[in-house]
C-alpha positions in Angstrom: -4.9 44.6 37.1 -8.8 45.7 36.9 -10.9 43.4 35.7 -14.5 43.6 34.1 -16.9 41.4 32.9 -18.9 40.5 29.9 -22.3 41.6 30.3 -23.7 40.9 27.2 -23.3 38.7 23.9 -25.7 39.6 21.3 -26.1 37.8 18.0 -25.5 40.3 15.4 -26.2 38.0 12.2 -26.8 34.4 11.7 -25.6 35.0 8.2 -22.2 36.6 8.9 -21.8 34.6 12.2 -20.9 37.7 14.1 -21.5 38.8 17.6 -21.4 42.2 19.6 -19.7 41.8 22.8 -20.3 44.1 25.7 -18.4 45.0 28.8 -19.8 46.3 31.8 -22.7 47.4 29.8 -20.6 49.0 27.1 -20.2 47.7 23.5 -16.6 46.4 23.1 -16.4 44.8 19.9 -17.6 42.9 17.1 -16.3 39.2 16.7 -16.7 36.1 14.6 -18.2 32.9 16.0 -15.0 31.3 15.6 -12.9 33.7 18.0 -16.2 33.2 20.3 -16.1 29.6 20.3 -12.1 29.5 20.5 -12.1 31.7 23.8 -15.2 30.3 25.3 -16.8 33.7 26.1 -19.7 33.7 28.0 -22.3 36.5 29.8 -20.7 37.2 33.2 -17.3 35.9 32.0 -14.3 38.0 33.7 -12.1 39.9 31.3 -9.0 42.2 31.9 -7.0 44.7 29.4 -4.7 41.8 28.4 -7.3 39.7 27.4 -9.2 42.0 25.7 -6.1 43.0 23.5 -6.0 39.3 22.8 -9.5 39.4 21.5 -8.8 42.0 19.1 -5.7 40.5 17.8 -7.6 37.3 17.4 -10.3 38.8 15.6 -7.8 40.6 13.2 -6.2 37.3 12.3 -9.9 35.5 11.8 -10.9 38.4 9.3 -7.6 37.5 7.3 -8.5 34.1 7.6 -12.0 34.4 6.5 -11.1 36.5 3.7 -8.7 33.6 2.3 -11.3 30.9 2.8 -13.7 33.2 0.6 -11.0 33.9 -1.9 -10.1 30.2 -2.4 -13.6 29.0 -2.1 -14.2 30.1 -5.8 -11.4 28.3 -7.3 -7.6 26.8 -6.7 -5.3 29.7 -6.4 -1.6 29.6 -6.0 0.4 31.2 -2.9 1.5 34.4 -5.0 -2.3 34.8 -5.8 -3.6 34.7 -2.3 -0.8 37.1 -1.0 -1.5 39.7 -3.5 -5.2 39.2 -2.8 -4.6 39.6 0.9 -2.2 42.5 0.3 -4.7 44.6 -1.4 -6.6 44.5 1.6 -4.0 46.1 3.8 -3.7 43.4 6.4 -0.9 42.9 8.5 1.7 40.9 6.7 2.6 39.0 9.6 -1.2 37.6 9.6 -1.1 37.3 6.0 1.9 34.9 6.0 0.4 33.0 9.1 -3.0 32.4 7.1 -0.9 31.3 4.0 0.9 28.4 6.4 -2.6 27.5 7.7 -4.0 27.2 4.2 -1.3 25.1 2.9 -1.5 22.6 6.2 -5.1 22.5 5.6 -4.6 21.4 1.9 -6.1 24.7 0.4 -3.4 26.1 -1.1 -0.8 23.8 -2.7 1.4 25.2 -5.7 2.6 21.6 -6.7 -1.0 20.4 -7.1 -1.9 23.7 -8.9 0.7 23.5 -11.3 0.0 19.9 -12.4 -3.9 20.4 -12.7 -3.4 24.1 -14.7 -1.3 22.0 -17.3 -3.8 19.2 -17.7 -6.8 21.7 -18.4 -4.7 24.2 -20.3 -3.2 21.7 -22.7 -6.6 19.8 -23.5 -9.0 23.1 -23.4 -7.0 25.6 -24.7 -4.4 23.5 -26.9 -1.2 25.5 -25.2 2.3 24.0 -25.6 4.8 23.6 -22.8 6.4 27.1 -23.4 3.2 28.9 -22.9 2.2 26.8 -19.9 5.4 27.6 -18.3 5.1 31.3 -18.5 1.7 31.2 -17.4 2.8 29.0 -14.0 6.0 31.2 -13.7 3.5 34.4 -13.6 1.6 32.7 -11.1 4.6 32.4 -8.8 4.9 28.7 -9.1 8.3 27.5 -8.1 10.6 26.6 -11.1 11.3 22.9 -10.0 7.3 22.3 -9.6 6.6 23.9 -13.2 9.5 21.5 -14.5 7.9 18.5 -12.7 4.5 19.3 -14.1 6.0 19.9 -17.5 7.4 16.8 -17.4 4.0 15.2 -17.8 3.8 16.0 -21.3 6.5 13.9 -23.2 7.5 14.8 -26.9 5.0 12.5 -28.4 2.5 14.2 -26.7 3.1 17.4 -27.4 3.6 16.8 -31.3 0.4 15.0 -31.3 -1.2 18.2 -29.5 0.5 20.7 -32.2 -0.7 18.6 -34.9 -4.2 18.7 -33.7 -4.3 22.2 -33.0 -2.5 23.0 -36.3 -5.0 20.9 -38.4 -8.2 22.9 -36.9 -6.6 26.1 -38.0 -5.5 24.8 -40.9 -9.2 23.8 -42.0 -10.1 27.6 -42.0 -7.2 28.5 -44.1 -6.3 25.9 -46.3 -7.8 27.6 -49.6 -4.8 29.9 -49.4 -1.6 29.4 -50.7 1.2 27.3 -48.9 3.6 30.0 -47.9 0.8 32.2 -46.3 -0.6 28.7 -44.8 2.9 28.3 -43.5 3.5 32.0 -42.3 0.1 31.6 -40.3 0.2 28.7 -39.0 3.9 28.9 -37.7 3.0 32.1 -36.0 -0.2 30.5 -34.5 1.8 27.7 -33.0 4.1 29.7 -31.4 1.8 32.0 -29.8 0.0 28.9 -28.6 3.7 28.0 -26.6 5.0 25.0 -29.1 8.7 25.1 -29.4 10.6 25.7 -32.8 11.3 22.1 -33.3 7.8 21.1 -32.7 6.6 23.8 -35.0 8.7 22.9 -37.8 7.9 19.4 -37.6 4.1 19.9 -37.5 4.5 22.4 -40.6 6.1 19.6 -42.4 3.2 17.5 -41.8 0.8 20.0 -42.8 2.5 20.9 -45.8 2.5 17.0 -47.2 -1.3 17.0 -46.6 -1.8 20.3 -48.4 0.0 19.3 -51.4 -1.2 15.9 -51.4 -5.0 17.3 -50.5 -5.5 14.9 -47.8 -7.5 17.4 -45.9 -10.7 18.5 -47.2 
């Protein structure tokens, strides 16, 4: 098998960590620093066609990996979100699957943890009920069992209390209207927020008592 030699390794950019590799005086390819280190490349190193092909494949995989790391660095993502992001870049499906497994092993991608954090953040910041939270996580590709486990963090009392807090804030904007209008608007609003019919009904009963008793200014 014909063997050439690496005649030059030129640092392209310290920011992107890329290097130009020259074989027998001619430019061969540009690779990331991770690939350079992994294969221990050095000037004068003998290299054959099989090794060159291996380098090309390693560089292609590293591009997928770097793209995933950048995407995950901004905020937590789900497996489905990362898969869709990489698919848009038209990377090989085999490399995408491999990178996803690697990100999971590194702890950068965890759908179970994502679901739990998502529910905590959305219920407190947005005041969303369990039905809406379930639908949001389902659209993000979270497994049903992890959605159910995360939702179980919210017991009935917590959800009813949350619905009441949300309803009271909305009520203050429309308390001057007639009760039928208030009831309709609040009911629609609470359902939009993802609360069950049972929770909505119970909340409206409490708000009605307050409204008739003028307990809220």
